[in-house]
N, C-alpha and C positions, 0 to 999 in steps of 0.2 A: 317478733313485732312487725306490723306492716305500717308503712306510711304511705299516704297517698299525696303526690306532689303535682302541683299543676303550674306551668307556665302560661301567662295570659298575654296575648297579644297577635296581631295579624301576621307575624312571620317577618317584620323588618330585621335589619342588622342588630339593632339593641335588643329585640326579643330573642334572636338566635344566641347573642351573647350571655343573656340570662340563662338560656338554656344550657351552653355550654359551662356556664360557671356551676350550675347545678349538678350537671352529669360529673364535674370533678369532684364537687362536694359528697356526692352519692359515692363516689369511688373511695375518697378519703374514709367516710364513714364506714362503708361496707369492710374496709381492712380493720379498723377496731371493732367492728359488730357484725362478725361473718353471718349471723342467723337472722340479720335484719333484711325485711323484703321492702322495696321501694317500688311503687308505680307511679311512673313519670308520665303525664300527659300534657301536650303542648295545646292549649285552646285558643283557636283562632277565629270562631265564630264570635262576631259582634254581641249577637244575643246572650250567648253564654258568658262572655266575658262581662257584660252589664249586669248580670245576675250577682257579681261580687262587688258592685256599687265603688269600683275604682274610677278616680279622675283622670288617670293617665296609664297608659301602658309604656313599659312591659310590667307585669305583675307577677307575684309569686305567692302560690297558695299552699300551706302545708295542713293536711287533716282538716280541709275547709276552712281555714283560718288565713286571711290575707296577711302575710308577713312582711311584703314590699310592695310598692306601687311607685311608678313614674321615674323609676331610675334602675341601673344596673348594681345589683348587690356583689360585693367581694365574694369570693370562693369561701373564705372564713366565716363571713356573716351567714352564708347559706349553710355550712356545717352548723354553726350555732343553732339556727332556727330548726334544722333537722333534728339535732341532739335534743332539744327543749322535751318532746314529747317523750323521748326515751329517758330523760331525767325524772319525770312525772311517773313513770311505770311503778308498779310495787315490785319490791325485791323479792 
């Protein structure tokens, strides 16, 4: 399975922290699910960020669904959001 993950923000320290927490969450999840493929993109262009209709950055998007905006999520929160689409897949 492939997940598309986007960090939304101009590159400020808060946005960088979201990216760091997301990378750590990806590492944790990759150990559990070795066949998982995750594409991570940091979207910094204001026009592209506005497409997601968030009121504040940083933001986090998983498979085109905004899961968090305006705060820094914990690594465990991100792991949960990344795990949700995996739980929904057919067995």
